[in-house]
N, C-alpha and C positions, 0 to 999 in steps of 0.2 A: 112632881117628879117622876123621871122615867121609872124608877122602882114601884111607884105606886101605880102606873099605868099598864104595866107589862107583866103578865104571868107564865112563868117558866115552868116546866116539867122535868126534874132533873134526871129522872130515871131514862130520858131520851137524849141525855147529852153525849156527845162525842168527843173524844180527846184526839189532837192534832199536835205534831211538834213544830215547833218554828225552824225555818231555814237556819242553816249555821250561821249565816251573816246577823241576822236578826238575832240570835240569841247571843252574840258579841255584843251586839249594839245594846240589848237590854241589861245585861250583866253590867256594862259599861255605865249606864244610865243609874241603875240601882244602887250601884256601890261608889259612884262617883260623887264629890261635892262641888256644885257648880257656884260660880262668883254670884250668879244671880238668878234664883230659881223663879222668877216672875215669867220668864219666859215660856214656861210650859201653858201658861193660860193665853198668852199671845198666840202661840204655834195652835193651840185648838180652837181657839177664835177664827183663826185665819181659815183652818181647814172648814170650819163650818159655814163661813162667808162662801167659798168655793162652792160647797154643796148648795148654797141658795143660787147661785149664780148659774150653777147647771141646771138646775131645776127650770128657772125662769127663761132659760134659752129653750129648753127641750119643749116647755109649755106653749111655745109660740107655735109651734107645728102640731101639739098635741093639748089643747088646753084640759083635757081631761085628768091629766097628772096631777092637776091642782085639787082635783077632788072637791070642789067646793070652798075649799081654805086657802084662798090666795095670799095670806099672810105670810110673808116671808121674814121670819124673826130668830134670833138667837136668845136663849134662855138661860140665867146662870142660876142655880139653885143650890145654895149651901144649906146643910142641915148639921146642925150642931151635935145632935143628939146620935145620928147614925154615923157622924164623921165624914159625911160624904159631900163631895163638891160635884154638882152635876151640870155639863155643858150641853144644851138640846138646840138642835136646829130643825127647821120644817123644810128642809131641802130634798134633793134628790134621793136620799137614802141608799143603801147598800143590800143585794139580795145576800144568800148564803155564801154562794161561791166567790161575790166581790169581797166579804168579810174576809174570808180565807185567802183570797188572793192580796187583798191590799193591807192587812194586818198580820200576815202570817208570813209571808215573802216579799222579798223587796229584788225587783228584776235589774232595774237602771238606775237607782238611786244613788249610786256612788257611795253604797253602805261602807264598804271595805276602805275607799279613802276616808271616810268619816272617823272610822274609827282609829285608823294610824295617825291620823292627824290631832285626834283628840287626845290620844296616849301623849304625842308630843306637847301639846298645849292644855294642859288639863286646867280644867274651868274655864274655857273660852266657851262661852254658850253661844258665840257668832256662829260657831259650825253648826247648830242644830236645825236651823231653816234652811241654811244654804245648801244642805246636802239632802234635802227632801224627806227627812225624817222626824219631821215635827210631833206628828202623833205619839211617839215613843217617849218623848219628853214628859208625858204626863207620869212614868215611872221615877221622875225625880221625886215627885211628892206623895206619889201613892205606892203602897203596898200590894193591891190589887184593882184592876181596872176592868169596868164591865162596858160593853158596846152594845146597846141596844138598838136595832135598825130596821125600818122597813122601807123598802123602795117604793116611789110613787107609782101607783098603777098596780101594786102587787097586794095581795092578801095576806102574804106570809112574811111574819117576823122573826128575826133569831138574835139570839143573843151571844156575843163572843166575850170571852171571860180569860184573864191570865193574872198570874200574881209575878210574871217576868222569870219565871225558874226555868222555863225552856221550853213549856208547853203552853196550849191553849186549848178551851173546850167550846163547842158549839151546841148551842140549845135552841129549839123551837120555842117561839113566844106566841102565846094564844091572840093576844091584841096588842098592837103598839100605834102610836100615832105614825103619820108619815114623818121619815126623816131619820134623825140620828141621834142618840142622848149618849153622851159619854158619863159613866159615873165613876169618880175616883174615890177610893177609900183611902183617906189620908193618911200617912204615919203622924205619929204624935209630934215629931218635931216640925210638920207644914199643916198645923192646925190656924196658923194665923190666916190662911187663906179661906176660912170659914167666916171672916169678919167683913161686915160690909165695907168697911172703910177700905180695907186691904183691896179687896175686889174692884171697888171703883177706882182707886188709884191706879192700879195695874192697867184697867180698861182706857181710862183718860191718856195714861202716859203711851201705852202701846197700840191701842185698838181704836181710837176716836175717829180714826179716817174711815173705818169700815161703813160702807154705803147702805149696811141693813142696820135695823134699830138693833142695839143689844139690851136686852132687858134682865134686871136684877130681881128675883123672886125671893121674898124672905117670907115663911110662915104663911099666914093668912091675911098678909098686907098685899095690895094690889101691885102687880108688878112694876117697875118704874124703869124708863129707859135711861141708859147712864152713858151714852155715846151720842155726838153729835148726828150720824147717821148721814153725811153729806159726802158725796163724791168729791176728794180734795181737787181734782181738776177742773172743777167747775167752779171754784172759788177764784176770786181775785188775786193776782199774782201777790199783791201787796200785804193779803190777809194770811198768808202762809209763812209760818215761821222755819228756819232751818229744820228745827227739832221734827217738826211735822213732815218736812221733806224726808227727813232722815228714816221716820218711822215707817212713811208710806213706801219708800224704796225698800224698806227690808221687807215690807208685807208682799210686794210683788217678787223680790229676788231671792230672799231668804238671808241676805246680807245686811247686816245691821250696822256696818260701818257707815261712814259718811260719805256720800256719792261725791266723785271728782268733778261732775258737770251736770248741771240742771237744765234743761231746757223746757220752758212753759209758755207755750203760745197758742192764739186762736185763730185759725185761719177761716177768711170769710171769701168770698164770691162764688164760682160756679159749683164748688165744694166746700162745704162748712164744717168745720171740725177742730176738736181741741186736741192739742198735744202736750203730754207731760212724759218727759223722757229723761232717763239718768245713765250716766256712763260710771261704772262702778269703779271706785279707787283702788280696790283690789281684785285680783285676777279670779274669775268665777271659775268653779272646778270643773265646768261642762265647756270651757273654751274652745278645747280641741278634740270634742265629740265629734266623731264621723260623719253623723248626720247634718251637723253645722245648722242645726234649726234655731230660727230667731226667737226672741223671748219677749215679744211685743203684743199686749193683749190689744183686741180689738172689740170696742163697744159701739152700739147703736143708740143713742138718745138712752145713754147710762145703762144698757141692757148688754149684760158680758156675751158676747157672741163667739170668741175664738182666740186662741194663742199661738195658732200654727199658721197665719195668713201670709208670712213673706212679707211683711210690711216694710221691713228694710232688707237690702241685699246681705247674703249670708258674712259677706266680710265685715259687716257692722253688727254681727249677731250678738255682740257684748253689751248693745245698749239695752236697757229695759225701761219698762214703762207702758203707757197706755195711749191709745188713740180712739177718741171717741167721735163718731159722726153723726151729724144731725140728718142728713138727708138721704142715708141708705135706707132700704126697706127692712123692717125687723125680720121678717120672714125669709130672708136671702138664705140659702143654703151654704155650707162649706162649700162644697164642689164649686158651685156657683161663683164663690170669692175669688178662686185662684185666677179667674179671668175677667173678673169684673172691671169695667172701666174707670169707675171710681177709686176702686182699689190702686189700680194701677196708676192715677193722677196722684193721689196722695202718696203712693210710695216714692215716686220721681220726687215730688215737692219736698218730703219729708226729707229724703234722702240728702239731697242737695242742703237742706238747712242744718242737718247733722254734720256733715262736713265743713259747711260755712262755720259753724260754732266752733270746730275743732282749729281750724284754721286761725279762727279769731284768739282762741287760747294759746296758739303756737307764737302768735305776734305779741301777746300781751303779758303772758306768763310762763316764761322759758322754763322754769324748774317744774312747775305743773304739768306743762306738756311733755317733758323728759321724761315723769315718771310714767304717764300715760303711755308714751311710744314704748318704754321697757316693756310694759304689760301687753300692749296690743298691737303693735310695729307689724310682727309677722302676720297678723290677721287682717290689718289694714291693706298690707301689701298684696293680698289675695285679690283685691280690687284692680290693682294693675293689669292682672292677668285677666281677669274676668270682666270688668266694666269698662269697655271702649269709650263708652260716652264721656264718662267723669275720669278720664286718666288724667287729663290737665289738673284737675282739681287735687287729685290724688297725689300728683308730683309735688304741688306745693306743701303737702302734709308728711311726706316722707323723709327720713332723716337714716344716715349712714355713719358707719365708722370708715376710715380712709387711712391711707399711708400718711395723713397730715393732721389727722383729728379724730375725736370719736364723736362728733356730732356735727355733721355735715350734711346742708341742704344742698339740692341740685342747683339753685341759685347761687350758693356760695361755691360751688365747683366749677360751675360757668364763669363765674368771676374771676377765679384763678387758673383759667385755661392759659399754655405758654404758646409764644408765639409760633404758629403753622401748625398747633396741634389740632387735629380735626375730627377727634372722636371723644367720647366720655367712657375712660377705660375702668374696667371693674376686675376682679378675681373672684370666683366663688370657690367655697371652702367648706368643710363639715363644721370647722370651728374657728374662732380667731386666731388661736394661737399656731394653728396649721396655715392659716392665710397669711399671717406676717412674717412667717419663716420660709415663704414660698420664694425659690429662686428666681422665678419669671417675674419678680418686681424689680430686680437688680438695675437692668437696664433705666426703667422708668424712673427710679430712684436717682440713678446717674444724672438726668435729665432734668430731674425735680418737677417731674409731672406725676400729678394726684392720682391714686388709685383707689376706687372704691372697692372696699371690702365684704362681700355678700356671703353671710354666712345662714341665713335661712333656707330651710327647703324650698319655699316659693321662689326664692329669687332666680333661681336657674331656670323657671319657667316664664316669669314674667319679662325678664330681658330678653328673651328670644322674640317675643312678640311686640316688645317695645319700639316703637318707629323713631324715637331718639325724644331729645329734650332741646327746643331752642334751636332746631337746625341739626344738633351734633348727635349722631348716632350713638348707641351703646356699643361697647366693642370688648370683647374678654381678651386679657393679655396671656391667656392660656390656649388660644385659639387660634389657628392661622398665622399668617407672619405679624413679625413685632410693629410694624408700620411705623418705626422710629427714626427713618431716613433723614426726615425734614427737622427734627428736634435736635439741637447741637448739645452733645453732654459736655460737663466743663473737663477739660484736659483730655478731650478725646483724641485718641491716637490716630494719625493719619492711614490712610489705607496702604497696606503692603502687598503688594500684587503676589510675589514670590511666597510669602507666608500663606496667603489666601490659598494659592493654587495647592500647597502641600495639606491645608486642611480639607479641601475638596479631595483630595487621593484618600487621607485618612477618613473622611466620610463614607466614601465608596467602600472601603476596606470593611468598616463596622457593618454598613449595611449587607456586605456578603456574609459577613460573619453571624449576624442576626436574624438574618432570613425573613421569617414570616411573624417573628416577634416584633417587627416594627413596621411602620409604613413606609418610613423615610428616615434617612440621617442628614443634618444639614448645619451648616455654621449659624450660630445664633447672634443675632441684634440684640436680644434682651438679658443676656448674662454678661456680668461683669467681675464676679467672684467666684461663682460657682463653676465647676468643671462641665456640668450637664445638667439638662431637664428634660421633662417630657411635655408635650403638648399635642393637641388634638388637630385634625384638619378644620377646613372652615366649615363643616357640616353641624356639628353639635359640641358643645363645651362639655369636657371631661365629667365635671361634677353632675352635669344633667344625666349624661350617659350612664354614670353610676348607680344614680337613683332609679332611672328606668329601668336597668337590668336588674334591680331587686324585685320588681313588681311582676307577679305572675301573669304570664300570657301577653306580656308587652312584646315579646318578639324581638326585644333588644339586649344585645351582649356589649360587652365594652371591648370596643375595636382596637386594634394594634396602635399604639401612638407612634408619634414623630420625634425621634430622639435628636435633641439640638446640642451642639458642642460647642464650648466657648474657646475661640481660636487663639484668646490670649493667656489662658490658662497654663502654668507650666507642665500638668499632666499632658494636656492635648497638644502641647509642644513637642512634648516627650514621646509620646505615642506617633503624632505625625512624622518624627525622625526615624522612629523603629521601623515604620512601615516604609519609608525612603530606602532604609538602609538595608532591611531583611525582608522586606515583602509584606504583604496581607495577611497572611497565614500568622505571621509572629504576635499578631494583636486579638488573637482568636478569643482568648480568656479575658482579656482587657474588656474586650467588647461588652461580653456578657456582664462583668462586674460593674461596667459604667451605667448599664441599664438599669440592674438591680438598685444599684446607687441611686439613679434616678426615680426609682419606684419608691424607696424609702424615704427619699427628701419628701415625696408628695403625701407621705403618711400612708401609702399602699403597702400591701402584702407583697414580699418577695414570690413570685409565681412558684418556684422551687427552691425552697431555703437549704435543703441539704446540697444540692450542687452549686449554690451561692456559698456557704460555707468551707466546701472543699476547694473550689477556686481560690477563695481569700486564704486560706490556709497554704495552699500551692505557691501563690503570689509573694506570701510574707515568708515562705522557706526559701525561695531563691533570693528575696531580697537580704535576708540575714545567714543564710548559708555559706 
């Protein structure tokens, strides 16, 4: 046991304070009653396995790190007399600074998010591994935790110790074996974890898939192996149960719910490799991490190499799992991996396979695919912008809300095209409510033309670069001319040349009154009920322009819009008559109010609220005076 092989000097111990977030986390661990306390052992074993993998990888280039002791094992030692449970690994170990950094502070593990969710979902143990704070789960069962560690290749060992009350001590250790030993001083209500049957039961349930031997050492008896120690991806598909898949998925992702989709196959030919990938059924907490890092692990001949090789494109970063190559060199560096042709070939083939499986799911289980799309749709659509090579494959996967339904594929849209319709129409907005309320939709609804409602930020980007689908270009209903002349509306009034002339005169008067606030004023073909709306010219969609203007150093500002007026609306007719009778100056205030009204309808702020309120009050006073 670790306490028997390490000697410390208490007089040289130094005290340190936990980072504030860790202190909150420990308080939650110590004072919460989790529904399944077994998870602490699962998490500590998982961390030990990672330490063994890291040593095996580093020892490829530096065999001296093995120190003549190549055995990579995890040993669990219960001591009923001392009431301690020790988990020891012969892995990479930690230096003094690494102990302080890894166990005293958390930089990017999502601890704050964990604390908030744990308070909301008291007892939800699934959160522990998901947020990367597995070590601290030891405080669920222990009143004190000691960690003795010596980094491979170093002579100096250290002991980290804490009772979870807000501080920890660091003490030098005279001698200790390579690796890390975690000594849990169990509380009275957790002594069942000193029983052989309990330890074996937890290991077989949660950690049987660990590819390193897990040994149980009791008293003077010879330690015995209590897991199968077979890499799960090397087994035949028929030999793996759903429960085993669930546990392995949890091990690599920290999410111990059922995966929504499992891909397990072996590729043979020019490149031989095994793939075991999972699509989580719940949204990963880091899905929108700005780094957009992939979470697939690369192995070579079952030796862990790296988990940051970009084995899948960023828009598939939610996919978790393992890819194990049979023919890559074991000594390949992480830098060389980024430009390795074998990695590129694997990336291309596996990406196509994942997209193919998602398409198959969309065709065979609509309900399951809907659930995945709700979680990952905005991320998958990043591929429409980034991955030109697979854009057609992604077109088959994307689903939209529209003016006619909440689950529309591009294939569905094309099947419903109206006679003479030449484009796939869309409207971008910040949310669905604003999109559905947009006056720009009125002319399309009157002609029974379906419009896609795009409310994800990425939508404004991919539609700009999309060439179209089945020969039909994508066209914004808030950009450029309405392009509805060839599509006949129900009960559409015949053109009135005299009314059109009066509207043209009004448009000129409004443009004169508004000056640089607008780029132009024109009669609208897209409005049937509202008096006015604003649109952009043909250069850029207004939603995209607003998004880009919020980014520092983009050099883009929101441009003056085009104001469109509805010649059939009673207010526009009245104003046209006013201009005809009294001249352009008589509608100056009305012009400002019309433009401000158009901004409000779009959900935008009125540029000058005080002036808007004063004009509105003046108009109302005249009307009721």
